[in-house]
C-alpha positions as CSV (number, residue, x, y, z in Angstrom):
1,M,12.7,-21.6,-33.5
2,T,9.3,-20.5,-34.7
3,R,9.4,-18.2,-37.7
4,T,6.8,-16.4,-39.8
5,L,6.5,-14.8,-43.2
6,D,5.5,-11.2,-43.8
7,T,3.8,-10.0,-47.0
8,S,7.2,-9.6,-48.8
9,N,8.0,-13.3,-48.0
10,R,10.8,-12.4,-45.7
11,V,11.4,-15.0,-42.9
12,I,11.2,-13.3,-39.5
13,A,12.0,-14.9,-36.2
14,S,9.3,-15.1,-33.5
15,V,9.5,-12.0,-31.4
16,N,8.0,-13.9,-28.4
17,L,10.6,-16.6,-28.6
18,L,13.5,-14.2,-29.0
19,A,12.3,-12.1,-26.1
20,G,11.6,-15.2,-24.1
21,E,15.3,-16.1,-24.3
22,I,16.1,-12.8,-22.5
23,V,13.3,-13.4,-20.0
24,D,14.7,-16.8,-19.2
25,R,18.2,-15.4,-18.7
26,I,16.8,-12.8,-16.2
27,A,14.6,-15.3,-14.4
28,A,17.5,-17.8,-14.0
29,D,19.6,-15.3,-12.1
30,P,17.5,-12.8,-10.2
31,G,20.2,-11.9,-7.8
32,R,22.5,-10.7,-10.5
33,Y,19.8,-8.5,-12.1
34,R,18.3,-7.5,-8.7
35,V,14.8,-8.5,-9.7
36,S,12.1,-10.6,-8.0
37,V,10.8,-13.6,-9.9
38,T,7.5,-15.2,-8.8
39,R,4.5,-17.0,-10.2
40,G,1.0,-15.5,-9.9
41,E,-2.2,-17.2,-8.9
42,S,-2.9,-18.2,-12.5
43,G,0.6,-19.6,-13.0
44,E,1.9,-16.6,-14.9
45,L,5.6,-15.6,-14.6
46,L,6.0,-12.2,-12.8
47,I,9.3,-10.3,-12.9
48,D,9.5,-7.2,-10.8
49,A,12.4,-5.2,-12.3
50,G,12.1,-2.0,-10.3
51,A,9.0,-1.8,-8.1
52,K,9.8,-3.5,-4.8
53,A,12.9,-5.0,-6.4
54,A,15.9,-2.7,-6.9
55,G,16.4,-3.5,-10.5
56,G,18.9,-1.2,-12.2
57,I,20.4,0.0,-15.5
58,E,21.6,-3.5,-16.6
59,V,18.1,-5.1,-16.4
60,G,16.7,-1.9,-17.9
61,L,18.8,-2.5,-21.0
62,L,17.5,-6.1,-21.2
63,L,14.0,-4.9,-20.6
64,T,14.3,-2.6,-23.6
65,E,15.5,-5.5,-25.8
66,I,12.5,-7.6,-24.5
67,C,10.2,-4.7,-25.5
68,M,11.7,-4.9,-29.0
69,G,11.1,-8.6,-29.3
70,G,14.7,-9.5,-29.4
71,L,15.1,-7.7,-32.7
72,G,16.9,-4.6,-31.3
73,R,20.2,-3.9,-29.7
74,V,20.5,-1.4,-26.8
75,A,23.8,-0.1,-25.4
76,L,25.2,2.6,-23.3
77,I,27.7,4.8,-25.0
78,P,29.7,7.9,-23.9
79,A,27.9,11.2,-24.6
80,P,28.6,12.9,-27.9
81,G,30.4,16.3,-27.7
82,A,30.6,18.1,-24.3
83,S,27.2,17.1,-22.9
84,K,27.0,17.2,-19.1
85,W,25.0,14.0,-19.2
86,P,27.8,11.4,-19.6
87,F,26.0,8.4,-21.0
88,W,23.5,7.9,-23.8
89,L,21.4,4.9,-24.9
90,T,21.8,3.8,-28.5
91,V,19.1,1.6,-30.0
92,S,19.3,-0.1,-33.3
93,S,17.4,-2.6,-35.3
94,N,17.6,-4.0,-38.9
95,D,13.9,-4.8,-38.7
96,P,12.7,-1.6,-37.1
97,V,9.0,-1.8,-38.1
98,V,8.5,-5.2,-36.5
99,A,10.8,-4.4,-33.5
100,C,9.3,-1.0,-32.7
101,L,5.7,-1.0,-33.9
102,A,4.7,-4.7,-33.8
103,S,6.5,-5.2,-30.4
104,Q,7.8,-2.2,-28.5
105,Y,5.0,0.3,-29.0
106,A,2.9,0.6,-25.8
107,G,-0.4,0.2,-27.6
108,W,-2.4,-2.4,-25.7
109,S,-4.7,-0.9,-23.1
110,L,-5.0,-3.3,-20.2
111,Q,-7.6,-2.2,-17.6
112,H,-9.6,-4.0,-14.9
113,E,-11.3,-2.1,-12.0
114,K,-8.6,0.1,-10.5
115,F,-5.7,-1.5,-12.5
116,F,-4.6,0.2,-15.7
117,A,-1.5,-0.2,-17.8
118,L,-0.4,0.1,-21.4
119,G,1.1,-3.2,-22.5
120,S,4.1,-3.3,-24.7
121,G,6.4,-6.0,-25.9
122,P,6.1,-9.0,-28.2
123,G,2.8,-10.4,-26.8
124,R,1.1,-7.7,-28.8
125,A,2.2,-9.4,-32.0
126,L,0.5,-12.6,-30.9
127,A,-2.7,-11.1,-29.7
128,R,-3.0,-8.5,-32.5
129,V,-6.0,-6.8,-30.9
130,E,-4.9,-3.2,-31.7
131,K,-6.1,-1.3,-34.8
132,L,-2.4,-0.8,-35.7
133,F,-2.1,-4.4,-36.7
134,E,-4.5,-3.9,-39.6
135,E,-1.5,-2.2,-41.2
136,L,1.3,-4.5,-40.0
137,P,1.6,-7.7,-41.8
138,Y,3.7,-9.4,-39.1
139,S,2.1,-11.9,-36.7
140,D,3.6,-14.4,-34.3
141,N,2.6,-17.9,-33.6
142,A,4.7,-18.8,-30.5
143,R,3.4,-20.8,-27.6
144,R,4.7,-18.3,-25.0
145,V,4.0,-14.6,-24.5
146,T,5.8,-11.7,-22.9
147,I,4.2,-8.4,-21.9
148,V,6.1,-5.4,-20.4
149,L,4.2,-3.1,-18.1
150,E,5.3,0.4,-17.0
151,G,4.0,0.3,-13.5
152,D,4.6,-0.7,-9.9
153,T,2.1,-3.6,-9.5
154,P,1.7,-7.0,-11.1
155,P,-1.5,-7.5,-13.2
156,P,-4.6,-8.9,-11.5
157,A,-5.9,-12.3,-12.6
158,A,-8.5,-10.8,-15.0
159,I,-5.7,-9.1,-17.0
160,V,-3.6,-12.3,-17.0
161,A,-6.7,-14.1,-18.4
162,K,-7.3,-11.3,-21.0
163,V,-3.7,-11.6,-22.3
164,A,-3.7,-15.4,-22.3
165,N,-7.1,-15.6,-24.1
166,A,-6.1,-13.0,-26.7
167,A,-2.9,-14.8,-27.4
168,K,-4.5,-18.2,-27.3
169,V,-2.0,-19.6,-24.8
170,E,-2.2,-20.9,-21.2
171,A,-1.8,-18.4,-18.4
172,S,1.3,-20.3,-17.3
173,D,2.9,-19.4,-20.7
174,V,2.5,-15.7,-20.1
175,A,5.3,-13.6,-18.6
176,F,4.8,-10.0,-17.3
177,V,7.9,-7.9,-16.6
178,Y,7.1,-4.6,-14.9
179,A,9.0,-1.6,-13.6
180,P,7.7,2.0,-12.7
181,T,9.0,5.0,-14.6
182,Q,10.6,6.3,-11.3
183,S,13.0,3.3,-11.2
184,L,16.3,2.9,-13.0
185,A,15.1,0.1,-15.2
186,G,11.8,1.9,-16.0
187,S,13.6,5.1,-17.0
188,V,16.0,3.1,-19.2
189,Q,13.2,1.3,-21.1
190,V,11.3,4.5,-21.7
191,V,14.3,6.4,-23.1
192,G,15.0,3.2,-25.1
193,R,11.9,4.0,-27.1
194,V,13.8,6.8,-29.0
195,L,13.8,4.7,-32.2
196,E,10.2,3.6,-31.7
197,V,8.9,7.1,-31.4
198,A,10.6,7.9,-34.7
199,L,8.9,4.9,-36.4
200,H,5.5,5.9,-34.8
201,K,5.9,9.4,-36.1
202,A,6.8,8.2,-39.6
203,H,3.6,6.1,-39.5
204,E,1.6,9.1,-38.4
205,L,3.1,11.1,-41.3
206,K,1.8,8.3,-43.7
207,F,5.3,7.4,-44.7
208,P,5.3,3.9,-46.2
209,L,6.5,1.6,-43.4
210,E,7.7,-1.0,-45.9
211,H,10.2,1.6,-47.1
212,I,12.0,1.8,-43.7
213,I,14.7,-0.8,-43.8
214,D,17.0,0.1,-40.9
215,G,17.3,2.5,-38.0
216,V,19.5,3.7,-35.2
217,A,18.7,6.2,-32.5
218,T,20.2,7.7,-29.4
219,A,19.1,9.7,-26.3
220,P,20.7,10.5,-23.0
221,L,20.1,8.3,-20.0
222,S,17.8,10.3,-17.8
223,P,18.3,10.5,-14.1
224,P,15.3,9.0,-12.2
225,H,13.0,11.0,-10.0
226,P,10.8,9.8,-7.1
227,D,7.8,11.8,-8.3
228,F,6.0,10.1,-11.2
229,V,5.3,13.3,-13.2
230,Q,8.9,14.5,-13.0
231,A,10.2,11.0,-13.8
232,M,7.9,10.7,-16.8
233,G,8.9,14.2,-17.9
234,R,12.6,13.5,-17.8
235,T,12.2,10.3,-19.9
236,N,10.1,12.0,-22.5
237,D,12.4,15.1,-22.6
238,A,15.4,12.9,-23.2
239,I,13.8,12.0,-26.5
240,I,12.0,15.3,-27.3
241,Y,14.9,17.6,-26.7
242,A,18.0,15.4,-27.2
243,G,16.9,12.3,-29.1
244,R,18.6,11.6,-32.5
245,A,17.2,9.1,-35.0
246,H,18.8,8.0,-38.3
247,L,16.4,6.1,-40.6
248,F,17.5,4.4,-43.8
249,V,14.7,4.3,-46.3
250,K,13.9,3.1,-49.8
251,G,12.0,5.1,-52.3
252,P,12.3,8.6,-53.9
253,S,14.6,11.1,-52.2
254,D,11.8,13.7,-52.1
255,A,9.9,11.5,-49.7
256,A,13.0,11.0,-47.5
257,R,13.5,14.8,-47.5
258,E,9.9,15.4,-46.4
259,L,10.2,12.7,-43.7
260,A,13.3,14.3,-42.2
261,K,11.7,17.8,-42.3
262,N,8.5,16.7,-40.5
263,L,9.9,14.2,-38.1
264,P,11.5,16.4,-35.3
265,S,9.6,17.3,-32.2
266,S,10.2,21.0,-32.9
267,N,7.3,20.9,-35.3
268,S,4.9,20.5,-32.4
269,R,2.9,23.4,-31.0
270,D,3.8,22.2,-27.5
271,Y,7.6,22.2,-28.1
272,G,9.6,24.5,-25.9
273,R,9.2,23.6,-22.2
274,P,9.9,20.5,-20.1
275,F,7.3,17.8,-20.6
276,A,6.2,17.8,-16.9
277,E,5.1,21.4,-17.4
278,V,3.2,20.6,-20.5
279,F,1.5,17.7,-18.8
280,K,0.5,19.8,-15.8
281,A,-0.7,22.6,-18.1
282,Y,-3.2,20.1,-19.7
283,K,-4.2,18.9,-16.2
284,G,-2.7,15.5,-16.8
285,D,-4.8,14.8,-19.9
286,F,-2.4,13.1,-22.3
287,Y,-5.0,13.4,-25.1
288,K,-4.8,17.2,-25.1
289,I,-1.0,17.2,-25.7
290,D,-0.1,17.6,-29.4
291,P,0.9,14.0,-30.5
292,S,3.6,15.4,-32.8
293,L,5.6,16.4,-29.6
294,F,6.4,12.7,-29.1
295,S,9.3,12.7,-31.6
296,P,13.1,12.8,-31.5
297,A,14.7,16.2,-31.4
298,E,16.8,15.6,-34.5
299,A,16.1,13.4,-37.6
300,V,18.5,12.1,-40.2
301,V,17.1,10.2,-43.1
302,T,19.2,8.5,-45.8
303,A,17.6,7.6,-49.1
304,V,19.6,4.4,-49.8
305,E,18.8,4.2,-53.5
306,T,20.2,7.7,-54.2
307,G,22.8,8.0,-51.4
308,E,21.3,11.3,-50.3
309,T,20.9,12.2,-46.6
310,F,18.6,14.8,-45.2
311,R,18.6,16.4,-41.7
312,A,16.3,18.5,-39.6
313,G,15.9,19.5,-36.0
314,A,18.5,20.0,-33.3
315,I,19.3,19.0,-29.7
316,D,18.3,21.7,-27.1
317,E,20.7,21.3,-24.2
318,K,19.1,24.1,-22.2
319,L,15.7,22.5,-22.2
320,L,17.4,19.1,-21.4
321,D,19.2,20.6,-18.4
322,A,16.0,22.3,-17.2
323,S,14.2,18.9,-17.3
324,F,17.1,16.8,-15.8
325,G,17.8,19.3,-13.0
326,G,21.3,20.1,-14.3
């Protein structure tokens, strides 16, 4: 297996090879996972996990692990307490910066004519075209690439070529896995970003990423909705109003305390109503929404060198129910 070193000389496995093992498992048994597996005109592997194919929760869990470059674990667990939403997604990684920011984060803008999608997954760590990678020491050198798209159509040939050229691989070595937000698999993989949004918020708060050594997060499995805005709203609200993230960090306890205090979504000026309403109020302009809204509802941060734990934020079941239709 291809491995690489980061600046601390840790040996880290190739996220594209780890994710590729999951891709191969799905592609080898499309009937079991209710997906469609084809080859595009440039030879790229295409896996429809919820557009024309039925997909489902099981492939959604695997799709989330693909997004995390095989460095995360995702599971369904019974709801904590007396929540009326019976199952929650729990996401964990002992290398959360690489899994969440170098792989899972949907940061690669892929656009050609009428096609537009944000690419996530381990292919980003091979292409390294985003500004974020100026701050991330991790890079991959695998000879295969996987990109996850949140959408209902496969990418056109120009996008396939763009990804292959950026990653310096052949088009036949590129895999695209796609599912719309309205699908079961799509909703699972978006809610499965609950740990990633905590990492991204920590980065926005200028917390040293090298001090984040482990992470676990959970959020309720949102019911899908046929309308895109409602479906998107539900997946976001699962995290914004019910997501819980526990980060384990090195460094001074004061920094851990400040991170816990500033991490929750309740710090946002747009907190307090279902995301679909916020989105419509801004006339569908994502860039007008306060970025700090994209955070877990509750943060727990443990300073491992002192043993202290700090908490902030809280789950808002009323807003969750308003969003989920419960």
